[in-house]
N, C-alpha and C positions, 0 to 999 in steps of 0.2 A: 801596143797598137790601140788607137782610139776606137771607141764604139761608134759604128756608122749608123746615122739616123736619116730616115726619109721623112720629111715634113709634108703633110697633106692638108690643104685647106683652100677653099675657093677665094678667100680674102688675101690679096697680095700683102696688105698691111700686116695681117696676123702671121702669114708665112715669114715675113721679114723679122717680126718681133720674136717669134719662137726660134728662128734660126740664130738670131743674135744672142739670145739667152743661152742656147745650147752650146754655141761655139765659144762662149766665154770660159767654159770648162775645157782645159787642155786634154782631158781624157775622152771628150766627146767631139764628134764631127758630123755636121749636116752634109751629106754627100749629094743631096738633090732635093727638089721640092716637086709637088704635084698639086694641081688645082681641082681635081675631081676624082671620084672613086675609080673610074676606068683607067685613068692615067696612073693612079696609085698601084693598081694591080700590075700593069705592064712594067712599071719601074721596080716594083718589089721583086718580080721575077728576074729582071735584067740585072739589077744592081745588088741584090741579096743583102739588104741592110740588116743590121743587128736589131734595130728597133724602128717602129713606125709610129709617128704621132698622127692622129686621124680626127678630122672634123666629122660631125654627123650629117648635117644638112649641106649637101653639095649638088650642083647640076650634073647632068649626064648619068652619074651613078652615085647614090648616097653612101655614107660611110659604113652603115650597117651591112649593106650588100657587099661592099668592098671587103670588109673584114671577113665575111663568110667565105668569099671566093679566095682570098689570100690564105686563109687557114686551111682551105681544101687543097690548094695547089702548092703552097710553100709556107708552112706554119712559121710565123714570125711574131715576136712580142709586140703588141700594139697598145698604145696609150691613147685613150679617147679624150677629146675635149668636148664639153657639153655645157648647156645653160642650166642654171640652178632654178629650174621651173619644174612643175609637175610633169609636163610633156617631155621636158629634157631628161627627167629622171627615168621615165618609161623608155625613152629612146636609148639612154645609156645602159639600162638593164638589158635591153634587146641586143646591144652591141656586145655586152659581156656574155650573153647567151651565144652569140655568134662566134666568140672566141677571143675577144679583147681581154687583156689582163688587168688593166687599171684605167682610171679616169681622173681628170682634173677639170674644174670649171674654167670656161674660156675667159671669164673676168677674174684675173689673178687677184684683184683686190678683195674678192670674196673668200679667199683662202689664206691671205697673208696680210700682215700689218704694214709692210712696206715693200718696196721694189726689191731690195736685197734678199728678203726672206722668200719672196715669190720666186726669184731666180734660183735660189738654192733648192727650193722644193721641187721645181720642175727638173732640175739637173739630177737630184737624188732619185726621183721617180724613174727617169729614163735609165739611169745606171742600175737601179734595182731590178727592173724587168729585163735589162740586158743580160744580167747574170743568169736569168732563166734560160736564155739561148745558149750560153756557155755550158750550163749544166746539161741541156738537151744534147749538145754535141759530145760531151764527155761521157754521159751515161750510156750512149749507144755503143761505146767501145768497151764497156765494162762487162765482165762475166756475171752470171747469176750469183756466183759465190761472193761477189763484192758488194751485194746490196746491203744497205744499212741494217743494223741490228736493233732490237728492242732493248729496253733497259735491263731486261732479264737475260740478255745474251742470245736470244733466239733470232733466227734469221727473219728479217722484216719481209713480209710478203708483197713487196713493192712490185714484184714481177707478176703478181696475180691480180692486178688492179683492173684487168679487162673483163673480169668474170661477171660484172653486173652492168647492164646498159645505163648510159647517162640519162638523167632526167631532162637534159637539154635537147632541144629539137635537132635530131639527126647529126649530132656532133659528138666526138669522143670526149671523155672526161679529161680535164687538164692533166691528171696523173697519167692517163693513157697516152696523151700526146707527147709528154716529156720524157717518160722513162725509156721508151723504146724496148721494153722488156717482153719476154715471152709469156703468154697466158698459160703455158703448160707447166710452169714451175709449181712445186707443192705449196699449199697454203698452211699457215700456222693454225693449229687448233686452239681456240681461245677457251679459257677456263674461268669460271666465276670465282671471285675472290672470297665471297662470303660476307662482304660488308653490306650494310643496309643504307639506303639513301632516301632523301625526301625531295631532292631538287637536282636538276641537270642545268649546268651553266656553260655557255660557250662564248669565248672571246676571239675576235679575229679582225683583220684589217685588209691589206691588199690581197686580192684573190678570194676574199671572204664570201662575196655573194655566190660564187660558184661552189665554194666549199660548203656553205650552209645549206644550199639547195640540195647538194649531193647527199648530205647526212640526213636532213630533215625529211626528205621525201621517202626515205626508207623506214621511217618510224610508224608504227601502227596507230590507228585512231584511238585505241584504248591505252596509249602509253600512260603509265601509272603516276608520273610526276609532272609538275610544272617545269617549264624550260625558260631560262633567261638567256637572251641573245644580245651580245654587245658587239656591234659592227661599226667600225669607224666609217662614218657616212654623213654627208651634209643633211641639214634639217629637212630640206624639201624632198629628199630621196627616200627617207625611211618609211613613210606611209605607203609609197608606191611599192617599195620592196616587200613590206609586210603583206600587202594585198596580193602581190604576185605569189609569194610563198603560200599564203592561205589557199589560193586557188589550185596550187599544185600538190600540197601535202594532205595526208590523211588526218594529221593532227590539225588543230586550229592555230592560226598565227595572227597576231595583232600587234600594232604599234602600242607600246605600253603607255598607260595614262596614270597620272597621279591618283593614288587611292585604289588601284586595281587589287582585288583579292586574287591570290594564286589559285588556279584550277588545274587539276591533273589533265594531261593531254593538250595543254594550251601553251604555246610559245609566245613570250612577250619580248618584242624587239625594242631596244632602247632608242628613244627618239633622238635624231641628230641634233646637235647643238645644245643638248642637255646632259645631265648626269642621272643615272638610274641607280637607286639604292633600295634595299629592303629594310623595313622598319618593323620591329616586333619580333616574335618568336615563331619558330616553325609551327605550322598549323593555323596561325592567325596573322602571319606577316602580310603587310601591305606594301605595294610598290610606291616609292616616293620619287617623283621627278623634280629635279631642282636645276637651277641655272649653274650652280657650281662656281668655283674659283677661276677667274680669267687666266691665272698663271698656269693652270693645268693644260698641257698640250693637246689633249684629246677630249672631245665632247661628242659622243660618250667615251668614257675611259674605263677600260677593263679592270684596272687596279681598283678603282673606286667601288665598282659593283662587287667585285670579288671580296674586297675588304668588308663590305657590309654583310655579305653572306657568311663570312667567318664569324661574325657576331650573332647573326640570326639563326644560323643552321649548324654551326659547329662542325662536327665530323660527318654530317649527313649530306654533303655535297659531292657530286661527281662533276668535276670541272675540266673543260677541254680548252686548250689554246691552239688555234689554227693559224694558217698562213697569214703573214703580215710583216710590215717593216717595223723596226724598233724593238722595244722590250716591254711594251705595255702588257700587263697581265702577270709579269714575273713577281712583283712585290705582293700583289693581291693573292696570287697562287701560293706564295710562301706562307702568308697568314692562314690560308685555308689548310695547307698541309700541317702547319703547327697545331691546328685544331683537330687533325685526324682525318680530314677529307682527302679524296683521291684526285690526283691531277694527271691528266694525259696530255701529250703533245702530238701534233701532226708531224710525220716524218719529212725529211728533207726532199726525198724523191718526188713527193706529190705536192709540195708547196709551190706557190707562185713566188713567194719571197720567204726564205727560211730565216726570219728575224725573230719574231715573237716566240715561235715554238723553240727555236734554238736557245733563246735566253732562258726559258724555263728548263730545258733539258740540260744545258751547261751548268745551271745552278744546282742540279741534282734534285729538282723539285718534282719533275715528271717521273712517274713510275713506269710508264710505257710510252713508246714512240710508234705511232700507227700510220699506215698509208690511208689516204683520204677515203678510198673506196671500200674500206673495211671498218671504218669507225662506227657506222651504225650497227653493223653486225656485232662488233665488240661491245657496244653499249647494251644491246639486247641480251647478249650472253651474261653480262655482268649483273643485270637486274633480274635474271632468271626467266626471260621470255623466249 
């Protein structure tokens, strides 16, 4: 059965264009379109689409307000279209706060080298977040006993993800919305491994803004290590995202700059469109921001940053791979593990897209698979806080 898509945009030209692209894939079908947020809400309730594509600026009711109301009445995977401007970045982050799962620029030429590549990218994104809906449906019918397990064989506490309030304004965590699990299930007691660290590194993609905000807002101001963040994101978005995180977190968060010296309790977000590496040794390492090879699919790329950490920090890195499409982070995580560093992955139940964490877990690189809402707690136990 084809994935049913509702296309929402006030531009008739853009509605036609998106519809044509989506319908080129036989596994996807645009079942209707809407030209404003109010119409989108009504049709979402009536037609029950598997995925909604949503514009931000529309008459009658804007996209952000529409997302918020749809997620309250009938949670549905939503892909936002936005402009690659500073204001567009802020609006897109607001839409993710409201419950949207992913975003793409409205100008496809900004994300693809040709029409064919842009077509495939949009189709892939729609199918990726559609799987989230399928998982939502199947997970509701599963018993507590069937929750995923950690690498050590213990029951994953996916059913306990309701225990902590979301940092997002008046909305449940993504893991809370999708698992349909009971908050009464017992939680796993974490134990410190005894390893020592000098750096925390986190790589993520689709669903990452939600995941990073969930984890970082739970860390104390006196967190003892620097933190490197690698989020697949356009160049115009990362400064706005870093500023938003800095305003919400107890730790400091900034967009990384070339030459930055690492400070404890500060998170450095890799700038979009560039590659972030560490140069030197632990204690004196500096951040290097470079253009990188155009043949690399991701800018920033988790593999590139992780590989540099394997050289600079050896076995002193605690690295996490969170929700995202593809397998970026797997090769870099393997290099870190070979040096003796610790690798964890987000579990399937709490991921928007279980691609990057799955790649790490399947390769046997991750020692633990953790639900999103307990990752910060696990970090603090591991470092003895």
